[in-house]
N, C-alpha and C positions, 0 to 999 in steps of 0.2 A: 662486495658491499652494494654495488649498484643494483644487482639483481634482487638483493634483499629489500632495497628501497623501492624498486619497481613492484615487488610482490606486496608491499605494504598497502598500496592504494587499492589493489584488487581484493586483498583480504579484508580491508575496511569496508569495501562495498558489500562483501559477503556478510560481514557482521551486521551491517545496517539492514540488509534484506532479512537477516535472521530476526532482528527486532520487529520487523513488520509481521513475520510469521508468528512471533510470540504475541503481538498485539491482536492479530486476527483470531488467534486461539482464545484469547481473553474475551473478545467479542462473541465468539462462537459459544463459549460456556455461558456467557451472560444471557444470550438469547435462548439457548437450550434449557437452562435451569432458571428462567427469569424470576427474579424476586426483587421488587422495587425497594424492599427494605434494606438490601445490601448494595444498592447501586453506588452509594458513596465509596464503599470499599473497592468496587470495580473501577470506579473513576480513578482512584489512587493507584490501583494495580496497573492499569493501562498507562497512566502518566509516568510510572517508573520506567516502562519500556520506551515511551516517547522521549523521556529525559536522557536515557542511556543512548538512544540513537542520536539525539542532539549533541551529546558530548563526543560521540564518535566523529560526527561531522566537523565539530570545532577542532578536534585533534588533527583531523586530516588537513584542514585548512592551515593550521599552524605549521604542519610539516611542509605543505605545498608552498607556502610563502617563502620558505628558506631553501627550497629545492632548486638546484641548478639545471638538472636534466630530469625530465619526467617521461614515463613510458608511452603516454598519449598526451595530446595537447592539454594544457592547463584548463582551458575553457571546457573541455570534455570531462575532465575530472570534477570540475565544479558542477557541471550540468548533472552528471551521474549522482553526485552526493546530494544535490538539491532535490532531484526527482525521488530518490530513495527516502529522503527525509519527509517528503510530501506524503508518501504512502502511510507512514506511521501517524503523521498529523491527522490525516483524513479518518483513519480508523479510530483515533482518540475522539475526534469530533462526533462520531456516531454515538459513542457511549455518553459523551457530555450532553448530547441532544436528548437522549433518553432520560438522563438525570435532571437536566434543567427544565424539561417539559413535564416532569413528574409522570412519566408514562407508567400506568398501572398494569397493563397487560400488553403482550406482544401480538400484533396482527400476524396470522399464520403465513401470509405471503412474504413477510420480512425474512422468514427462514430461508426461502429459496434464494433471495438476494445474497444473504450471508454465505450460503453454500458456494455460490459462484465466486464471491470475493475471496473466500478461503482457498479455493482451488487456484485462483489468480495469484494470490500471494505465495502459495507453495511453488507454483510454476515459476514465479519471478525469482525466488531464491535459487531454484535449479538453474535458471537462465544466467543469473549473476555468477554462480559457481562456474558455469561453462564459460562465461565471459573472461575469466582469468586467462584462459588460453585461446582467446578469440581468433588469433591469427591462424590457428591450426584446427579449430573446432569444426566438426562435421555436422553438429546438431544445433548450433546456436541459432541459425536462421529458422529452423523448425520451431524452436522454443519461442522465438519472437512472434512468429505467425500464430502459435497456439494462444499466446496471451492476447493478441489482437482479436482472435476469435472469441475468447472468453469475455472480452470487453463488449463485443457486439451482443453476446448473450445477455450480459448485464443490462445493456441498453433495452433489449426486448422485454426483460423482466420489469425494468423501470417503467416503460410505457404501459405494460399490462397492469402493473400495480397502481399506477396513477389513474388509469381508466376505471379500475375496480373501485378505487377510493372515491372517485367523483360520481360514480353511478350507484353506489350502495350505501355510502355514509351520508347521514342527514345532519349530523352535528357539525356546524361550520368550524368550531374550534378544533375538533378532531381532524377535519380536512386540512386545516392550516398546519397543524402539528405534524401529521404524518406525511404531508407533502414535503416538508423540510427533511424529515428523516429519510425518505426515499431518495431525495436529491443527494444527501450526504453519502448514502450507500453507493449511489451511482458514481459519485466522485472518487470513491475508493478504487473502483475498477478503472476509472480514467487515470488515476495516479499510477497504477500498475502499468497501464499502457504507455504512459510517459516514460517510464523506466525502459520498457521494451523499445520505444522509439529512440531513446538516447543510445541504447546498445546498437541499434541498427545504424544510426548516424555514425557512430565511432567505427563500426565494422566497415561501412562503406568508405570511410575516409582513410582507413589504414590497411586495406587489403587490395 
């Protein structure tokens, strides 16, 4: 019974990372087949994934508050669940920004940023799956480093996109709007890195 309870926490982490992958695929489809007339439906679709991730987190907290023994420190379980929830929230924020600002066309450089974020989320899911056996994993550290590297790539793209925006765009409204969108995109990569950092913290504390 204890082993089953231990597995519950790690399986829930995997489920939450899976919702992030689902959310980034919704964002990917939105950008690839951009149609402002269906953005409202896309907002609803990604909100379903975000709400499901929220419910998973709440369920985990309900189990945690009644648990006598946990496989890792309670604070670490809370940290992981919060970091994973942040990823889905940030992905939803990007779609909401497109919708609220009534973006009619996608700037081509946004696609490159979404590419990195999609890879980041996919790698994050693989890392969280590996995290379930973190005491014996031979690949978890490499997965953590990989996500950190992708976050640095996202930073470089963010800087490049901001520079291009401010040197080529003359409409001040477009500058303000797209500056916010680029920031939201960069925060998605940051959120993935926060999950990797949480994994590393737990790994260092328990091995």
